[in-house]
C-alpha positions as CSV (number, residue, x, y, z in Angstrom):
1,M,24.0,13.8,11.2
2,I,21.7,15.4,8.7
3,T,23.2,15.3,5.2
4,K,22.3,17.5,2.2
5,A,21.0,14.4,0.5
6,K,18.6,13.7,3.4
7,L,17.4,17.3,3.4
8,K,16.8,17.1,-0.3
9,K,14.9,13.9,0.1
10,D,12.8,15.3,2.9
11,F,12.1,18.4,0.8
12,I,10.8,16.1,-2.0
13,Y,8.5,14.4,0.4
14,I,7.2,17.7,1.7
15,L,6.6,18.9,-1.9
16,A,4.8,15.6,-2.7
17,S,2.6,16.0,0.4
18,I,1.7,19.5,-0.6
19,F,0.9,18.3,-4.1
20,I,-1.3,15.4,-3.0
21,A,-3.2,17.5,-0.4
22,L,-3.7,20.4,-2.9
23,S,-4.9,18.1,-5.6
24,I,-7.4,16.4,-3.4
25,S,-8.6,19.7,-2.0
26,L,-9.1,21.2,-5.5
27,I,-11.2,18.2,-6.5
28,Y,-13.1,18.6,-3.3
29,I,-13.8,22.2,-4.1
30,F,-14.2,22.3,-7.9
31,A,-15.2,18.7,-8.9
32,P,-17.2,17.2,-6.1
33,K,-20.0,15.5,-8.0
34,L,-18.7,12.0,-8.4
35,P,-16.7,12.0,-5.1
36,N,-19.8,13.2,-3.2
37,S,-21.8,10.4,-4.7
38,I,-19.3,7.9,-3.4
39,D,-19.2,9.7,-0.1
40,N,-23.0,9.5,0.2
41,R,-22.9,5.8,-0.4
42,L,-20.2,5.4,2.3
43,K,-22.4,7.3,4.8
44,D,-25.4,5.0,3.8
45,Y,-23.2,2.1,4.8
46,M,-22.6,3.8,8.1
47,F,-26.3,4.1,8.7
48,N,-26.6,0.3,8.1
49,I,-23.7,-0.4,10.5
50,R,-25.5,1.7,13.1
51,G,-28.7,-0.1,12.5
52,E,-32.2,0.8,13.3
53,I,-33.1,2.9,16.3
54,A,-36.5,3.7,17.8
55,P,-38.0,7.1,17.2
56,K,-36.9,9.5,19.9
57,T,-40.3,11.1,20.7
58,N,-43.1,8.6,19.9
59,S,-45.0,11.7,18.7
60,V,-45.8,10.6,15.1
61,V,-48.2,8.0,13.8
62,I,-48.7,7.1,10.1
63,I,-52.2,6.5,8.8
64,D,-51.4,4.1,6.0
65,I,-53.4,3.7,2.8
66,D,-52.0,0.1,2.5
67,E,-52.9,-3.0,0.6
68,K,-55.3,-4.0,3.3
69,S,-57.2,-0.7,3.0
70,L,-57.3,-0.9,-0.8
71,Q,-58.7,-4.4,-0.7
72,S,-61.4,-3.3,1.8
73,L,-62.3,0.2,0.6
74,G,-61.6,-0.2,-3.1
75,Q,-59.1,1.1,-5.5
76,W,-57.6,4.5,-5.2
77,P,-58.7,7.3,-5.4
78,W,-61.3,6.8,-2.8
79,S,-64.4,8.9,-2.7
80,R,-63.9,12.1,-0.7
81,N,-66.6,11.1,1.8
82,T,-64.5,8.1,2.7
83,L,-61.5,10.3,3.5
84,A,-63.8,12.7,5.4
85,K,-64.9,9.9,7.6
86,I,-61.3,8.9,8.3
87,L,-60.5,12.5,9.3
88,R,-63.6,12.8,11.6
89,N,-62.7,9.5,13.3
90,L,-59.2,10.8,14.0
91,K,-60.5,14.0,15.4
92,D,-63.0,12.1,17.6
93,K,-60.1,10.2,19.2
94,D,-58.2,13.4,20.0
95,I,-55.6,13.5,17.3
96,A,-53.4,16.5,17.8
97,I,-52.9,17.4,14.1
98,I,-53.2,15.6,10.7
99,G,-50.7,16.1,7.8
100,M,-52.0,15.1,4.4
101,D,-49.2,13.6,2.2
102,I,-51.8,13.6,-0.6
103,V,-52.9,16.3,-3.1
104,F,-56.4,16.5,-4.4
105,A,-55.8,18.2,-7.7
106,E,-59.0,17.1,-9.4
107,E,-62.7,16.9,-8.4
108,D,-64.1,13.6,-7.1
109,R,-65.6,11.9,-10.1
110,T,-67.4,9.4,-7.8
111,S,-69.4,12.2,-6.1
112,P,-73.2,12.1,-7.0
113,H,-73.0,15.8,-7.5
114,S,-70.3,15.3,-10.2
115,V,-72.2,12.4,-11.9
116,F,-75.5,14.4,-12.0
117,D,-73.6,17.3,-13.4
118,K,-72.3,15.3,-16.3
119,L,-75.7,13.9,-17.0
120,N,-77.3,17.4,-16.9
121,I,-79.6,16.2,-14.1
122,Q,-80.8,18.6,-11.5
123,K,-78.2,18.6,-8.6
124,E,-80.2,20.2,-5.8
125,N,-79.9,18.4,-2.5
126,I,-77.5,15.9,-4.1
127,P,-74.4,15.0,-2.0
128,N,-71.2,16.7,-3.0
129,Y,-68.3,14.7,-1.6
130,D,-65.7,17.5,-2.4
131,F,-67.8,19.9,-0.3
132,E,-68.2,17.4,2.4
133,F,-64.5,16.7,2.5
134,A,-63.7,20.5,2.5
135,Q,-66.0,21.0,5.4
136,T,-64.3,18.2,7.3
137,V,-60.9,19.7,6.5
138,A,-62.1,23.0,7.9
139,T,-63.4,21.4,11.1
140,T,-60.5,19.1,11.8
141,P,-56.9,19.9,12.6
142,T,-55.9,19.0,9.1
143,I,-52.9,20.4,7.2
144,L,-53.2,19.9,3.4
145,G,-50.3,18.9,1.2
146,Y,-49.4,20.1,-2.3
147,Q,-46.4,20.0,-4.7
148,F,-44.1,22.4,-6.3
149,E,-43.1,22.1,-9.9
150,F,-39.4,22.8,-10.8
151,Q,-39.4,22.2,-14.5
152,R,-40.5,24.9,-17.0
153,K,-43.5,23.4,-18.7
154,K,-45.9,25.1,-21.2
155,H,-49.0,24.3,-19.2
156,I,-48.1,24.8,-15.6
157,N,-50.2,26.1,-12.7
158,K,-48.9,29.4,-11.5
159,E,-51.3,29.8,-8.6
160,A,-49.7,30.2,-5.3
161,P,-51.0,28.6,-2.1
162,S,-51.9,30.9,0.8
163,I,-49.3,31.4,3.5
164,Q,-50.2,31.2,7.1
165,T,-46.6,31.1,8.3
166,M,-44.7,34.2,9.2
167,F,-41.1,34.0,8.1
168,I,-38.5,36.4,9.6
169,E,-35.3,36.5,7.5
170,K,-32.2,37.6,9.5
171,N,-28.9,38.7,7.9
172,K,-30.1,37.9,4.4
173,K,-27.9,40.6,3.0
174,L,-24.8,38.5,4.0
175,G,-25.1,36.1,1.1
176,K,-27.0,35.2,-2.1
177,N,-30.4,33.6,-2.0
178,H,-29.6,29.9,-2.3
179,L,-33.1,28.7,-1.6
180,I,-34.6,26.2,-4.0
181,Q,-36.7,28.1,-6.6
182,A,-40.0,26.6,-7.8
183,N,-41.6,27.3,-11.2
184,G,-45.2,26.2,-10.6
185,T,-47.6,24.4,-8.3
186,I,-49.9,21.4,-8.1
187,L,-52.5,22.4,-5.6
188,N,-55.7,21.0,-4.2
189,I,-58.9,22.0,-5.9
190,P,-59.9,25.5,-4.6
191,I,-62.9,24.3,-2.5
192,I,-60.5,22.0,-0.6
193,Q,-57.4,24.3,-0.6
194,D,-59.4,27.3,0.7
195,S,-61.0,25.3,3.5
196,S,-57.7,24.4,5.2
197,Y,-56.2,26.4,7.9
198,S,-52.8,25.8,6.4
199,S,-50.8,23.6,4.0
200,G,-47.3,22.6,3.2
201,F,-45.4,21.1,0.2
202,F,-44.4,17.5,0.4
203,N,-41.7,17.4,-2.3
204,N,-39.0,14.9,-1.4
205,I,-36.1,15.7,-3.7
206,P,-33.6,12.9,-4.2
207,D,-29.9,13.6,-4.9
208,D,-28.1,12.7,-8.1
209,S,-28.0,9.0,-7.1
210,G,-31.8,8.9,-6.6
211,V,-31.7,8.6,-2.8
212,I,-33.5,10.8,-0.3
213,R,-30.9,12.0,2.1
214,S,-32.2,15.5,2.8
215,V,-35.4,17.3,2.3
216,P,-36.1,21.0,1.8
217,L,-37.9,22.6,4.7
218,I,-38.5,25.8,2.8
219,I,-38.8,26.6,-0.9
220,S,-39.0,30.0,-2.6
221,Y,-41.8,30.7,-5.2
222,D,-42.6,34.1,-6.6
223,D,-40.4,35.8,-4.0
224,E,-42.3,34.2,-1.2
225,I,-41.1,31.5,1.1
226,Y,-43.2,28.3,1.7
227,P,-42.8,25.7,4.4
228,S,-42.8,21.9,4.0
229,L,-45.6,19.8,5.1
230,A,-43.5,18.4,8.0
231,L,-42.3,21.8,9.1
232,E,-45.8,23.4,8.9
233,T,-47.5,20.5,10.6
234,L,-45.0,20.7,13.5
235,R,-45.2,24.5,13.7
236,I,-48.9,24.4,14.2
237,A,-48.8,21.4,16.5
238,L,-46.3,23.4,18.7
239,G,-48.4,26.6,18.5
240,I,-45.6,28.6,17.1
241,K,-46.5,31.6,15.0
242,R,-43.3,32.5,13.2
243,I,-40.2,30.9,11.8
244,N,-36.8,32.7,11.8
245,I,-34.5,32.0,8.8
246,N,-31.0,32.8,9.8
247,Y,-28.5,33.5,7.0
248,N,-24.7,33.7,6.9
249,E,-22.3,34.4,4.0
250,N,-22.9,30.9,2.6
251,G,-26.7,31.0,2.5
252,V,-29.2,29.6,5.0
253,K,-27.6,28.8,8.4
254,N,-30.6,27.4,10.3
255,L,-34.3,27.8,10.9
256,Q,-35.5,28.7,14.4
257,L,-38.9,27.9,15.9
258,N,-38.7,29.3,19.4
259,D,-36.3,27.0,21.2
260,Y,-36.0,24.7,18.2
261,I,-32.9,25.6,16.1
262,I,-32.8,23.4,13.0
263,P,-29.5,23.4,11.2
264,T,-29.8,23.2,7.4
265,D,-27.5,23.4,4.4
266,R,-27.3,26.8,2.6
267,H,-30.4,25.7,0.5
268,G,-32.6,25.3,3.5
269,R,-32.5,21.5,3.4
270,L,-32.4,19.3,6.4
271,L,-30.1,16.2,6.4
272,I,-32.3,13.4,7.7
273,N,-31.2,11.3,10.6
274,F,-33.2,8.2,9.5
275,R,-34.3,6.0,12.3
276,G,-34.4,2.8,10.2
277,K,-36.1,0.9,7.5
278,E,-39.8,1.0,6.6
279,K,-42.3,1.0,9.5
280,T,-39.8,2.1,12.2
281,F,-42.7,4.5,13.1
282,D,-46.1,3.3,14.2
283,Y,-48.5,2.5,11.3
284,I,-52.3,2.2,11.5
285,S,-54.1,0.9,8.5
286,A,-56.5,3.5,7.0
287,V,-59.3,1.0,6.9
288,D,-59.0,0.5,10.7
289,I,-59.5,4.2,11.2
290,Y,-62.4,4.2,8.8
291,N,-64.1,1.3,10.6
292,N,-63.2,2.9,14.0
293,T,-61.5,-0.3,15.1
294,F,-58.3,1.3,16.6
295,K,-57.4,2.3,20.1
296,K,-57.6,5.9,21.1
297,E,-54.3,5.7,23.0
298,D,-52.5,4.9,19.7
299,I,-53.2,8.3,18.3
300,E,-54.2,10.6,21.2
301,N,-52.3,13.9,21.1
302,K,-50.1,12.7,18.3
303,I,-49.2,14.0,14.9
304,A,-50.8,11.9,12.3
305,L,-49.5,11.7,8.7
306,L,-51.9,10.3,6.1
307,G,-50.0,8.7,3.3
308,T,-49.5,5.4,1.5
309,S,-47.1,2.4,1.6
310,A,-49.0,0.6,-1.2
311,A,-46.7,-0.1,-4.2
312,A,-49.4,0.6,-6.7
313,L,-49.7,4.2,-5.6
314,Y,-46.1,5.0,-6.4
315,D,-45.2,7.1,-3.3
316,L,-42.1,5.0,-2.6
317,R,-38.6,6.4,-2.2
318,A,-35.0,5.2,-1.8
319,T,-33.2,6.0,1.5
320,P,-29.9,5.0,3.0
321,F,-31.6,2.0,4.6
322,E,-33.6,0.6,1.6
323,S,-34.6,1.3,-1.9
324,I,-38.3,1.0,-1.3
325,F,-39.4,3.4,1.5
326,P,-42.8,5.1,1.9
327,G,-42.5,8.8,1.2
328,V,-44.9,9.6,4.1
329,E,-42.3,8.1,6.6
330,V,-39.7,10.5,5.3
331,H,-41.9,13.3,6.8
332,A,-42.2,11.3,10.0
333,N,-38.4,11.1,10.3
334,V,-38.1,14.9,9.8
335,I,-40.6,15.7,12.5
336,D,-39.0,13.2,14.9
337,N,-35.5,14.7,14.2
338,I,-36.8,18.3,15.0
339,I,-38.8,17.4,18.1
340,A,-35.8,15.3,19.5
341,K,-33.3,18.0,18.3
342,D,-31.4,15.0,16.9
343,F,-29.9,16.6,13.9
344,L,-27.2,15.8,11.3
345,Y,-25.7,19.0,10.0
346,K,-22.9,20.5,7.9
347,P,-21.9,23.9,9.4
348,S,-20.4,26.6,7.2
349,W,-16.9,25.8,8.4
350,V,-17.1,22.1,7.6
351,D,-15.5,22.6,4.2
352,G,-12.5,24.2,5.8
353,A,-12.4,21.3,8.4
354,N,-12.5,18.7,5.7
355,I,-9.6,20.4,3.8
356,F,-7.7,20.7,7.1
357,I,-8.2,16.9,7.7
358,I,-7.0,16.1,4.2
359,F,-3.7,18.1,4.8
360,V,-3.1,16.6,8.2
361,L,-3.7,13.0,7.0
362,V,-1.5,13.5,3.9
363,F,1.4,14.8,5.8
364,F,1.0,12.2,8.6
365,V,0.7,9.3,6.2
366,V,3.7,10.4,4.1
367,Y,5.8,10.9,7.2
368,I,4.9,7.6,8.8
369,T,5.0,5.5,5.6
370,K,8.5,6.6,4.7
371,K,9.7,5.7,8.2
372,I,8.4,2.1,8.4
373,H,9.3,-1.1,6.6
374,L,7.4,-1.9,3.5
375,L,5.9,-5.0,5.0
376,F,4.1,-3.0,7.7
377,I,2.6,-0.5,5.3
378,P,-0.5,-2.5,4.5
379,L,-1.2,-2.9,8.2
380,L,-0.6,0.8,8.8
381,T,-2.9,1.8,5.9
382,T,-5.7,-0.6,6.9
383,S,-5.5,0.7,10.5
384,L,-5.6,4.3,9.4
385,L,-8.6,3.7,7.1
386,F,-10.4,1.9,9.9
387,L,-9.6,4.5,12.5
388,C,-10.5,7.4,10.2
389,S,-13.8,5.8,9.3
390,Y,-14.6,5.0,12.9
391,L,-13.9,8.6,14.0
392,I,-16.1,10.0,11.3
393,Y,-18.8,7.5,12.2
394,F,-18.5,8.3,15.9
395,I,-18.7,12.1,15.2
396,L,-21.7,11.6,12.8
397,F,-23.9,9.7,15.2
398,N,-22.8,11.1,18.5
399,Y,-22.4,14.8,17.6
400,G,-24.4,15.0,14.4
401,L,-21.5,16.6,12.5
402,V,-21.3,15.4,8.9
403,L,-17.7,15.2,7.8
404,N,-16.6,14.0,4.4
405,I,-15.4,10.4,4.5
406,F,-14.4,9.8,0.8
407,F,-11.7,12.5,0.6
408,P,-9.9,11.5,3.9
409,L,-9.9,7.9,2.9
410,T,-8.6,8.9,-0.6
411,A,-5.9,11.0,1.1
412,I,-4.7,8.0,3.1
413,I,-4.7,5.6,0.1
414,L,-3.2,8.1,-2.4
415,S,-0.5,9.3,0.1
416,T,0.5,5.7,0.8
417,I,0.7,4.8,-2.9
418,I,2.7,7.9,-3.8
419,T,5.0,7.5,-0.8
420,I,5.7,3.9,-1.8
421,M,6.4,5.0,-5.3
422,L,8.8,7.6,-4.0
423,Q,10.4,5.1,-1.7
424,Y,10.7,2.7,-4.6
425,F,12.2,5.4,-6.8
426,Y,14.7,6.4,-4.1
427,E,15.5,2.7,-3.4
428,I,16.2,2.1,-7.1
429,K,18.3,5.3,-7.2
430,K,20.2,4.3,-4.1
431,K,20.7,0.8,-5.4
432,D,22.0,2.3,-8.7
433,E,24.4,4.5,-6.7
434,I,25.6,1.6,-4.7
435,K,26.1,-0.5,-7.8
436,N,28.0,2.4,-9.4
437,K,30.2,2.7,-6.3
438,F,30.7,-0.9,-5.5
439,A,30.0,-3.1,-8.6
440,S,33.6,-3.4,-9.5
441,K,34.9,-3.2,-5.9
442,V,33.1,-6.0,-4.0
443,S,32.0,-9.6,-4.4
444,K,28.6,-10.6,-5.6
445,D,27.6,-11.6,-2.0
446,V,28.6,-8.3,-0.5
447,M,26.8,-6.5,-3.3
448,E,23.6,-8.4,-2.6
449,Q,23.9,-7.6,1.1
450,L,24.3,-3.9,0.3
451,L,21.3,-3.9,-1.9
452,K,19.2,-5.8,0.7
453,N,20.1,-3.3,3.3
454,V,19.9,-0.2,1.1
455,N,17.8,1.7,3.7
456,N,19.8,0.8,6.8
457,N,22.2,3.8,6.7
458,Q,25.2,1.4,6.3
459,L,26.9,3.9,4.1
460,Q,26.8,6.8,6.6
461,A,30.1,8.0,8.0
462,Q,31.3,6.0,11.0
463,N,34.4,4.9,12.8
464,K,35.0,1.2,12.4
465,E,37.6,-1.5,12.7
466,I,38.9,-2.5,9.3
467,T,41.7,-4.5,7.8
468,V,43.4,-2.5,5.0
469,F,45.4,-4.0,2.2
470,F,48.0,-2.3,-0.1
471,S,49.9,-3.9,-2.9
472,D,52.4,-2.4,-5.4
473,I,54.4,-3.6,-8.4
474,R,58.2,-3.2,-7.9
475,G,60.0,-1.4,-10.6
476,F,56.9,-0.5,-12.6
477,T,58.7,2.6,-14.1
478,K,61.2,0.3,-15.8
479,I,58.4,-1.9,-17.1
480,S,56.6,1.1,-18.6
481,E,59.8,2.2,-20.3
482,D,60.2,-1.3,-21.8
483,I,56.6,-1.5,-23.0
484,K,56.4,1.8,-24.8
485,Q,53.1,1.5,-26.6
486,P,50.2,2.6,-24.3
487,D,47.7,0.0,-25.5
488,L,50.1,-2.8,-24.9
489,L,51.0,-1.4,-21.5
490,V,47.3,-1.3,-20.5
491,K,46.8,-4.8,-21.6
492,Y,49.8,-5.9,-19.7
493,I,48.8,-4.3,-16.5
494,N,45.2,-5.5,-16.8
495,K,46.5,-9.1,-17.0
496,Y,47.8,-8.5,-13.5
497,M,45.0,-6.4,-12.1
498,T,42.2,-8.6,-13.2
499,P,43.1,-11.8,-11.3
500,M,44.4,-9.8,-8.3
501,S,41.0,-7.9,-8.0
502,E,39.0,-11.1,-8.4
503,I,40.9,-12.7,-5.5
504,I,40.0,-9.7,-3.3
505,T,36.4,-9.7,-4.1
506,K,36.1,-13.4,-3.9
507,N,37.2,-13.2,-0.3
508,K,34.6,-10.5,0.4
509,G,37.0,-7.6,0.3
510,T,36.3,-4.2,-1.2
511,I,38.6,-2.6,-3.7
512,D,38.9,1.0,-2.7
513,K,40.9,2.3,-5.6
514,Y,43.6,1.6,-8.1
515,I,46.6,3.9,-7.7
516,G,48.5,3.5,-11.0
517,D,50.0,0.0,-10.5
518,A,49.0,-0.2,-6.8
519,I,45.8,-1.7,-5.3
520,M,44.1,-0.5,-2.1
521,A,41.5,-2.7,-0.6
522,Y,39.8,-3.2,2.8
523,W,37.6,-5.6,4.7
524,N,34.8,-5.2,7.3
525,A,33.1,-2.1,5.8
526,P,30.4,-1.1,5.2
527,F,29.2,-4.5,6.5
528,D,30.8,-6.6,9.2
529,I,32.9,-9.4,7.7
530,E,33.6,-12.3,10.0
531,D,37.4,-13.0,10.4
532,H,38.2,-10.1,8.1
533,E,41.9,-10.3,9.1
534,D,42.1,-13.9,7.8
535,K,40.4,-13.1,4.6
536,A,42.8,-10.3,3.9
537,V,45.9,-12.5,4.6
538,K,44.3,-15.3,2.6
539,S,43.8,-12.9,-0.4
540,A,47.4,-11.8,-0.2
541,L,48.7,-15.4,-0.2
542,E,46.5,-16.3,-3.1
543,Q,47.7,-13.3,-5.0
544,L,51.3,-14.3,-4.6
545,E,50.5,-17.8,-5.7
546,E,48.5,-16.5,-8.7
547,L,51.4,-14.1,-9.5
548,E,53.8,-17.1,-9.9
549,N,51.4,-18.6,-12.5
550,L,51.1,-15.2,-14.3
551,N,54.9,-14.8,-14.4
552,I,55.2,-18.2,-16.1
553,T,52.8,-16.9,-18.8
554,L,54.7,-13.5,-19.1
555,E,58.0,-15.3,-19.4
556,K,56.7,-17.4,-22.3
557,N,55.4,-14.2,-24.0
558,K,58.8,-12.6,-23.4
559,Q,57.2,-9.9,-21.3
560,P,58.7,-8.4,-18.1
561,L,58.0,-10.4,-15.0
562,I,56.1,-8.8,-12.1
563,D,57.2,-8.6,-8.5
564,I,55.0,-7.1,-5.8
565,G,54.9,-6.1,-2.2
566,I,51.9,-6.3,0.0
567,G,51.2,-4.6,3.3
568,I,48.3,-5.4,5.7
569,T,47.2,-3.8,9.0
570,T,44.1,-3.7,11.2
571,G,42.7,-0.8,13.1
572,I,40.1,1.9,13.5
573,A,39.4,4.0,10.4
574,T,36.7,6.6,9.4
575,V,34.6,5.2,6.6
576,G,32.0,7.0,4.6
577,E,31.2,9.2,1.6
578,I,34.2,11.4,1.1
579,G,34.7,13.9,-1.8
580,S,33.3,17.1,-3.2
581,I,29.7,18.0,-3.9
582,G,28.6,16.1,-7.0
583,R,31.7,13.8,-6.9
584,S,32.3,11.6,-3.9
585,D,33.2,8.0,-3.1
586,Y,32.8,5.6,-0.2
587,T,36.3,5.3,1.1
588,L,38.5,5.3,4.3
589,I,40.7,7.8,6.0
590,G,42.8,7.7,9.2
591,D,46.1,6.5,10.7
592,T,45.3,2.8,9.9
593,I,45.4,3.5,6.2
594,N,48.6,5.5,6.5
595,I,50.2,2.5,8.4
596,G,49.0,0.1,5.8
597,S,50.6,2.1,3.0
598,R,53.9,2.5,4.8
599,V,54.0,-1.2,5.8
600,E,53.7,-2.1,2.1
601,S,56.5,0.3,1.2
602,L,58.8,-1.6,3.6
603,C,58.5,-4.9,1.7
604,K,61.4,-3.8,-0.6
605,F,63.5,-2.7,2.4
606,Y,63.2,-6.1,4.1
607,G,63.2,-8.0,0.8
608,V,59.9,-9.8,1.4
609,K,56.6,-9.9,-0.4
610,L,54.0,-9.8,2.4
611,I,54.1,-7.8,5.6
612,I,51.4,-7.6,8.3
613,T,51.4,-5.7,11.6
614,N,50.9,-7.2,15.0
615,F,47.4,-5.6,15.0
616,T,46.4,-8.0,12.2
617,K,48.5,-11.0,13.5
618,N,47.0,-10.9,17.0
619,N,43.4,-11.4,15.5
620,L,44.1,-14.2,13.0
621,K,42.2,-17.3,13.6
622,N,43.8,-19.6,11.0
623,S,47.2,-21.2,11.2
624,Y,50.1,-19.5,9.3
625,T,53.9,-19.6,9.1
626,F,55.2,-16.3,10.3
627,R,58.6,-14.6,10.3
628,Y,59.3,-11.8,12.6
629,L,60.7,-8.8,10.8
630,D,61.2,-5.8,13.0
631,Y,59.9,-3.5,15.8
632,V,59.8,-0.1,14.3
633,K,58.5,3.5,14.7
634,L,56.8,4.6,11.5
635,K,57.0,8.2,10.5
636,G,54.4,10.3,12.3
637,K,53.7,7.6,14.9
638,D,54.8,7.6,18.5
639,E,54.3,4.0,19.4
640,P,56.5,1.3,17.7
641,I,54.7,-1.6,15.9
642,E,55.7,-5.1,15.1
643,L,56.2,-6.2,11.5
644,W,55.7,-9.8,10.5
645,E,56.1,-11.7,7.2
646,V,53.4,-14.2,6.4
647,I,55.2,-17.0,4.6
648,S,52.5,-19.6,4.1
649,N,49.2,-21.0,5.4
650,N,50.4,-24.5,4.4
651,K,53.2,-26.8,5.6
652,I,56.7,-25.6,4.7
653,S,59.7,-27.7,3.7
654,S,61.9,-29.2,6.5
655,Q,64.8,-27.2,5.1
656,F,63.0,-23.9,5.4
657,N,61.7,-24.9,8.8
658,E,65.3,-25.4,10.0
659,E,66.3,-22.1,8.5
660,L,63.3,-20.4,10.3
661,E,64.2,-21.9,13.6
662,I,67.8,-20.5,13.3
663,Y,66.3,-17.1,12.4
664,N,63.9,-17.0,15.3
665,K,66.8,-17.9,17.7
666,A,69.0,-15.2,16.1
667,I,66.2,-12.6,16.5
668,S,65.6,-13.6,20.1
669,I,69.2,-13.2,21.2
670,F,69.6,-10.1,19.0
671,T,66.8,-8.3,20.9
672,K,68.5,-9.3,24.1
673,A,71.7,-7.4,22.9
674,Q,73.7,-10.7,22.6
675,L,75.2,-9.3,19.4
676,Q,78.2,-11.6,19.0
677,E,76.1,-14.8,19.2
678,S,73.4,-13.3,17.0
679,R,76.0,-12.3,14.4
680,K,77.2,-15.8,14.1
681,L,73.7,-17.1,13.5
682,F,73.0,-14.4,10.9
683,E,76.3,-15.3,9.1
684,E,75.1,-18.9,9.0
685,L,71.7,-17.8,7.6
686,V,73.4,-15.6,4.9
687,T,75.4,-18.6,3.9
688,L,72.2,-20.7,3.7
689,N,70.2,-18.0,2.0
690,P,71.8,-14.7,1.2
691,C,68.5,-12.8,1.3
692,T,68.0,-9.1,2.1
693,L,66.5,-9.7,5.5
694,Y,69.5,-11.8,6.8
695,K,72.0,-9.4,5.4
696,L,70.2,-6.5,7.0
697,Y,70.4,-8.0,10.5
698,L,74.0,-9.1,10.0
699,A,74.9,-5.6,9.1
700,R,73.1,-4.3,12.2
701,C,75.0,-6.7,14.5
702,E,78.3,-5.5,13.1
703,E,77.3,-1.9,13.3
704,Y,76.3,-2.2,16.9
705,I,79.3,-4.2,17.9
706,Y,81.7,-1.8,16.3
707,S,79.8,1.3,17.5
708,N,79.2,-0.2,21.0
709,S,75.6,1.2,20.9
710,F,72.3,-0.5,20.9
711,Q,69.0,1.4,20.5
712,E,66.4,0.9,23.1
713,V,63.8,0.2,20.5
714,Y,65.4,-3.3,19.9
715,K,65.3,-4.3,23.6
716,H,61.9,-5.9,22.9
717,E,60.9,-9.4,23.5
718,S,59.5,-10.8,20.2
719,K,56.1,-12.3,20.4
């Protein structure tokens, strides 16, 4: 049964889920800088988990100006005729194309032509290394490199390199121009720049954390678009004349070189699927090329990138794999990614997908976390974090789709924490409610059990076997008239109620309510109480014993003595929260409660203090002294019930035992309609003890004898 309280609680959890998901999504959209930095580092860790992989195409070789080359050919910069010889040797061994990850922004100072010019010596027929190098560039498949400047400086070169690439921009009107804008250039000296068939920029722009994770394939300068060194080198190597730039509403969608569709971000940057650490690609020392001591098959029909790994030349970058990585190998990774079509990409819809994942995870985690036990939450959270990370890892390296990892993991952790806090809040609230309802009603043991099982739905409405207890003070109206002052009357009644209540709670009973001078209590709800019938009877006997001690005190204080009647029965009752909205209590309803109340009211009629029904008596485990009272039909009940007086749970005197034996015999023959014989026995009992019960049965015998009638209800064998 779904209660309003449960619906309200579920609504709070739904609101919390929406709040968490919206908060994370808003940070994702409007404040992504720090989270993205953490997300990038998490993806770097994924690269390291994947480990190094071999280049997919074996199409790229790096000609390395390494420490070995510097030791052999001298410090950098080398004379241009040295570099010209390296280019010629590469061409002679059938290199496909050469990309220069170097810019020659100044004239060669070691050239004889330059030296003679400084000394004002005639330069005719003097070697000019710049001219020699320019001729070599022109006669070899060499693509020059240059740099763009992005800062606004006072003295900045504004000359633009020539463009050999034909760019076709499609759907540009859909969105703004998000291409990276350059402010200046660092070009090769004109004699070299003009001799090259083409050139490309080699800017590797790190992100905010200083790590190269993506590179621009195109940059805008003076309203023209320029290709990167890697893109231009590959374009020429493939014999492609034009590059299509496809736009969508977010910016650049992809670049297309014939069949090669290169997904980029909206700025035209390619996310690099790095193959591994330094020297994952083939390296050949520049000095070996210079000395012509290399194998032709190592470079034949390959793309060569001329760059440096020497630390002294400062062309080192940080990548997901390591903090010192040759910049030239970044270009090699780009070329290999494009040729192999092995891309990492963030499509335009990925932001929507990431937000959708956040919402799904938040609602799922909140729903599951509130359902399971607190001890299992760490295991659940750890499992979800691992599973989410693995799925993102799997999608990244198997499908190339780059999903955000930081925000989904944050969604899992934050949802778990807030749900636990809500659960804790509701548990405290529920415990407070239980304390408010039961603190004065139950024993400490029962209260602890209730608080331990606060989430086990023990307080939900249910039908359950209970033992119900009613007690009432006889003649309380007369007592209240004698004690006229209200404060004295309250103190007087509290002297009685306090020990009586303590006895009930001590025996694991629950006090349902105080009805004026009456007490209603029950056993076996909300938790199962073993031998609850015995505990109820034991409480009643202890109350009667305590009442004797209390009356001694009252007599000394010249206060009215107290006489009570107690009724106990066992049966099925409906237990649960009963009342109006905003004001309810955990209580019982049903025929069993009505029977208990009526049984208690019969104590005065039979002149006894404690009556139980056969429903209770039949389930008692302990030994008691009973006295059969009657077999009666209560008002509103079709079936008669037995009434028994519980006299004691200890040994009784021999005198009372003899009296009880006579009574039991008298009842036995009375129920067999042997009225004359039973009358004699009851007369004997009245002589021994003129109590109400004996007088009642004596009067019945005489009535039936004289009226010559005997109701069928008494033709019952006493148990």
